[in-house]
C-alpha positions in Angstrom: 80.0 114.5 103.4 81.8 111.7 105.0 80.5 113.0 108.6 77.3 112.7 107.5 77.3 109.3 106.2 79.0 108.2 109.2 76.1 110.0 111.5 72.7 109.0 109.1 71.5 106.1 107.2 72.6 105.9 103.4 68.8 105.8 102.9 68.0 109.2 105.1 71.3 110.7 103.3 69.9 109.8 99.7 66.0 111.5 101.2 67.9 114.6 102.1 69.3 114.8 98.6 66.4 114.7 96.6 64.6 118.0 95.8 61.2 116.7 96.6 62.9 117.0 100.3 63.5 119.9 100.4 59.8 120.7 100.0 58.6 118.3 102.9 61.3 120.1 104.8 60.1 123.6 103.6 56.4 122.6 104.8 57.4 121.6 108.5 59.2 124.3 109.0 56.4 126.6 107.7 53.8 124.9 109.5 55.6 125.1 112.3 56.0 128.5 112.3 51.9 129.0 111.3 50.8 127.1 114.0 53.2 129.1 116.5 51.7 132.5 114.7 47.9 130.9 115.3 48.8 131.2 119.2 48.5 135.4 118.4 46.3 135.6 115.2 43.4 133.3 116.5 42.8 135.6 119.2 43.3 138.5 116.6 46.9 140.0 118.0 49.6 140.3 116.1 53.5 139.2 117.2 56.4 141.5 117.5 56.9 144.6 115.0 54.1 143.1 112.9 51.4 145.3 115.7 54.0 148.7 114.6 52.9 147.3 111.1 49.0 146.8 111.6 48.7 150.4 112.9 50.5 152.1 110.2 48.1 150.2 107.7 44.7 151.0 109.9 46.1 154.9 110.4 47.5 155.6 107.1 51.1 157.2 105.8 50.8 160.7 106.9 53.1 161.4 110.1 50.8 164.4 110.8 47.6 161.8 112.1 49.7 159.9 114.3 50.2 162.0 117.1 53.8 162.3 118.1 53.6 158.2 117.1 56.2 156.2 115.4 56.1 157.4 111.7 56.1 154.4 109.5 58.3 156.5 106.8 61.0 155.4 108.9 61.1 152.7 106.2 61.4 153.1 102.5 58.4 153.9 100.7 57.7 150.6 99.0 57.7 148.9 102.5 54.2 150.3 102.4 52.9 147.4 99.9 53.3 145.0 102.1 52.7 146.6 105.0 49.3 148.1 103.9 48.3 144.3 101.9 48.3 142.2 105.0 45.4 144.2 106.6 43.8 142.9 103.4 42.0 140.6 104.9 41.6 142.8 108.3 43.5 143.9 111.7 42.4 140.9 113.6 43.6 138.3 110.3 47.3 140.7 110.2 49.9 138.3 111.3 48.8 135.4 109.4 48.0 137.9 106.2 51.6 138.7 106.8 52.9 135.4 107.6 50.9 133.7 103.6 52.9 136.6 102.1 56.6 136.3 103.6 55.9 132.2 102.8 55.0 132.5 99.4 58.0 134.5 98.7 60.2 131.9 100.4 58.3 129.6 98.1 59.2 131.4 95.3 62.9 132.1 96.6 63.0 128.1 97.1 61.8 127.4 93.9 64.8 129.4 92.3 67.1 127.7 93.9 66.2 124.3 93.6 65.1 123.9 89.5 67.2 123.7 85.8 71.1 123.7 86.8 70.5 124.5 90.6 68.5 121.2 91.0 70.9 119.1 92.5 73.8 121.5 93.9 70.8 123.8 95.5 69.7 121.4 97.3 71.7 121.8 100.2 71.5 125.1 100.3 68.3 124.8 100.9 68.4 122.4 103.6 70.5 125.6 105.7 68.3 128.0 105.0 66.0 125.9 106.3 67.7 125.3 109.4 68.5 128.9 109.8 65.0 129.2 109.8 64.4 127.7 112.2 66.5 129.8 114.8 65.5 133.1 112.6 62.0 132.3 112.0 60.9 134.7 114.2 62.2 137.7 113.3 62.0 136.6 109.6 58.5 136.4 109.6 57.6 139.4 111.7 59.9 141.8 110.4 60.3 143.8 107.0 63.6 141.7 106.4 61.4 138.4 106.2 59.6 140.6 103.0 63.2 141.5 101.3 65.4 138.4 102.2 63.8 136.2 99.2 63.6 139.1 96.8 68.0 139.4 97.1 68.5 135.7 97.0 66.7 135.4 93.6 68.5 138.6 92.0 71.9 136.7 93.5 70.6 134.1 91.9 70.1 135.5 88.7 73.2 138.0 89.2 75.9 136.3 87.0 73.6 135.5 83.9 71.0 138.3 84.1 72.3 141.3 86.1 70.1 143.6 84.6 67.2 141.7 86.4 69.5 141.8 89.2 69.6 145.1 89.2 65.5 145.3 89.0 65.1 143.3 91.7 67.6 144.5 94.4 66.7 148.0 93.6 63.0 147.4 94.3 63.9 145.8 97.4 66.0 148.8 98.6 63.4 150.8 98.4 61.4 148.3 100.9 64.4 148.5 103.5 67.9 149.9 103.0 70.3 147.1 103.2 69.8 145.4 99.6 71.9 148.2 98.1 74.8 146.3 100.0 74.5 143.9 97.6 73.5 145.8 94.3 76.7 148.0 94.8 79.0 144.5 94.5 77.3 143.8 91.4 77.4 147.0 89.5 81.5 147.1 90.3 81.8 143.4 89.2 79.5 143.0 86.5 80.3 143.2 82.8 76.9 145.1 82.4 77.4 147.6 84.7 76.1 151.2 83.0 73.0 148.8 82.3 72.5 147.6 86.0 72.8 151.4 87.4 70.3 152.6 84.8 68.1 149.9 85.7 68.0 151.1 89.2 67.4 154.8 88.3 64.6 153.7 86.4 63.3 151.4 89.3 63.8 154.8 91.2 62.0 156.9 89.1 59.3 155.2 88.8 59.1 154.9 92.7 59.2 158.7 93.0 56.6 159.5 90.5 54.9 157.0 92.4 55.2 158.8 95.5 54.8 162.4 94.3 51.2 161.4 92.9 50.4 159.7 96.2 51.4 162.8 98.1 54.3 161.3 100.1 57.1 163.0 98.3 58.0 165.2 101.4 59.0 162.4 102.9 60.3 160.0 100.4 63.8 160.6 102.2 62.8 160.8 105.7 64.2 156.8 106.2 67.6 158.4 106.0 67.0 161.1 107.7 66.0 160.0 110.9 68.8 157.7 111.5 71.0 160.5 112.9 68.7 161.2 115.9 69.3 157.5 117.1 71.9 156.4 119.3 73.9 153.5 120.3 71.7 150.5 120.4 72.0 147.6 123.0 72.6 144.8 120.2 75.1 147.1 118.1 78.4 145.5 117.8 80.2 149.0 118.6 78.1 149.0 121.9 79.8 145.9 123.4 81.7 147.9 125.6 78.9 150.2 126.9 77.2 146.6 127.4 79.3 145.5 129.8 80.4 149.1 131.4 76.4 148.8 132.1 76.7 145.0 133.5 79.3 146.6 135.9 77.2 149.8 136.6 80.3 151.5 136.0 80.0 155.7 135.7 76.4 155.9 135.3 76.4 153.5 132.7 73.1 152.2 131.7 70.3 150.6 128.7 67.5 152.3 128.7 64.6 152.4 126.1 64.2 155.0 123.5 60.4 155.3 123.2 60.7 157.8 120.0 61.9 155.0 118.1 61.1 151.9 119.8 64.8 150.3 120.7 67.2 150.0 123.6 70.4 151.8 124.0 73.6 152.0 125.9 74.2 155.6 127.8 77.7 156.2 129.4 80.7 157.8 128.7 81.2 158.5 125.0 78.3 156.8 123.8 76.6 159.7 122.0 80.2 160.5 120.5 80.1 157.0 119.6 76.9 157.6 118.1 77.3 160.5 116.3 80.8 158.9 114.7 79.4 155.6 113.3 77.5 157.1 110.5 80.8 158.2 109.2 82.8 155.1 110.2 79.9 152.8 108.3 80.6 155.3 104.9 84.1 154.9 105.4 83.8 150.9 105.6 81.7 150.8 102.7 84.1 153.3 100.9 87.2 150.5 101.9 85.0 147.5 101.1 84.7 149.1 97.5 88.2 150.1 96.5 88.8 146.2 97.7 86.5 145.0 95.0 87.1 147.6 92.2 91.0 146.1 93.2 90.3 142.6 92.8 88.4 143.1 89.2 91.0 145.5 87.4 93.2 142.4 88.5 90.7 139.8 86.6 89.1 138.0 89.7 86.4 135.9 89.0 83.5 137.9 88.8 80.7 136.0 90.4 82.9 134.8 93.3 83.4 138.4 93.4 80.3 139.8 93.9 79.3 137.1 95.6 82.3 137.4 98.5 81.8 141.4 98.0 78.5 141.3 99.1 79.0 139.5 102.3 81.9 142.0 103.3 79.6 144.7 101.8 76.0 143.3 104.3 78.5 142.0 106.9 80.1 145.6 107.0 76.8 147.3 107.3 75.9 145.2 109.9 79.5 145.5 112.0 79.7 149.3 111.6 75.8 149.9 112.2 75.1 151.7 115.6 71.6 150.3 115.4 72.3 146.2 115.1 69.2 145.1 115.1 68.9 140.8 115.7 66.9 141.0 112.4 69.7 141.9 110.4 71.4 138.6 110.9 68.6 137.8 107.7 70.3 140.0 105.9 73.4 137.5 105.6 72.0 134.5 104.5 70.8 135.1 100.9 74.6 136.0 100.2 75.5 132.7 102.0 72.9 130.8 100.4 74.0 131.8 96.8 77.6 131.6 98.1 77.0 128.0 99.1 75.3 127.2 95.7 77.9 128.9 93.5 80.7 126.7 95.9 80.2 124.5 98.6 83.5 124.2 99.9 84.8 127.7 100.0 81.5 129.2 101.3 81.1 126.2 104.5 83.2 128.5 107.0 81.1 131.6 106.5 78.2 129.0 106.3 78.9 128.0 109.5 79.6 131.0 111.0 76.7 133.0 110.2 74.7 129.5 111.6 76.7 130.3 114.9 75.4 133.8 115.0 71.8 133.0 114.4 71.6 130.5 117.1 73.2 133.3 119.7 71.0 135.9 118.1 68.1 133.5 118.8 69.1 133.0 122.5 69.5 137.0 122.7 65.8 137.3 121.0 63.6 135.8 121.1 64.1 134.0 124.6 66.1 136.1 126.7 66.0 139.2 125.8 64.1 140.8 129.0 67.7 139.9 131.3 69.8 141.2 128.4 68.0 144.3 128.8 68.6 144.3 132.4 72.1 143.7 132.2 72.1 140.1 133.0 75.9 138.9 132.7 75.4 135.9 131.0 73.6 137.6 128.5 75.9 140.1 128.0 78.3 137.2 127.2 76.4 135.7 124.5 75.7 139.1 123.0 79.4 139.5 122.8 79.9 136.2 121.5 77.6 136.6 118.5 79.4 140.2 117.7 82.8 138.6 118.1 81.7 136.1 115.2 80.2 138.8 113.3 83.8 140.2 113.4 85.2 137.1 112.3 82.7 137.0 109.6 83.6 140.3 108.1 87.5 139.3 108.5 86.7 136.5 106.4 84.9 138.1 103.5 87.6 141.3 103.5 90.8 138.0 103.8 88.8 136.0 100.9 88.2 139.1 98.4 91.8 140.3 98.7 92.9 136.8 98.2 90.6 136.9 94.9 92.8 139.9 93.8 96.3 138.2 94.7 95.2 135.4 93.0 94.2 137.1 89.5 97.8 138.0 89.6 99.6 135.4 89.8 101.8 133.8 87.1 100.4 131.0 84.6 102.7 127.8 84.2 103.6 127.7 80.6 102.5 124.6 79.1 104.8 121.8 78.1 106.0 121.6 74.8 
């Protein structure tokens, strides 16, 4: 705060602290990306993954009709709803409609962040979100993550007072993209209504399963889980870093190459195939370790809201660090947790917020700016990717330390009051 007051005039600081200013910032950021996207949709084009989404929306969801192309069932079944909905104005305006859907969801998220009891303390986290979007918007407006992130944010804002509502929202989000399960698990552990939260998740899953059965898609409902085992080590994954540098120096035939079956770039070299096989059990072990740490802290009386927030950060970061995929858009997963954490306790959460902003900046350099030099093993880009991955590991370490600290703090003896 002191630094901000020294750098900016008092009137400017006061303006940024007003709730109305955030909506002006929201408009500026979203209009910028609308203008940028217009360079594509005005010509009937799409950008990035929205081209794949448009093809799915046009061709349908039966894998046997796709002639060996990428199956839309790589995503959980509810992802079909926004993917089909974005085609409502026709294929030529697909990108515009997709952008407007995400803009609407972001607006609802911002509304919940800055209203009621959060009308004051939600302002600075909202500005953090907008600055984060400046770097990550090229991904969030072109990926399914842009759909799920505001839903997860709203769920986290609800979680302390209405955990069942949060459970419903997170269960829906998980059936769009799997990662919100990493937020749902800590809430189940930390909430005093965990049984109701679990039942809410079961109810959502039952409805989704029934709807998929009625539509004839039940045989494919778990394809998004079964297809992951066929992947190799994706270029951007944290654990791919050694093979990135082996490729840079052309050691032992190491290289980066496209896996056209799933439209990704993977690393190849000594031990890479073995690492790909081991990553899934390693991810499961990391998730179990995080869950044990959460249960330990809860049993020692840790404050519940701080516990599920820091537990969510720990679990989501583990899902990224121990993931053999590691796509750039995964960084979007972390934003809702950081925003909710900043709203809960700005001072405690400003370190991970700074770390994530650094991660967002380096990710922006990687994609969309210089992804082509990276896949051609340029050493500068390899260094930037390595920096990003190191920051992710540091963020994971911070969240583990803080969660463990919650368990230790709660066991500290309370001083006796003076007579």
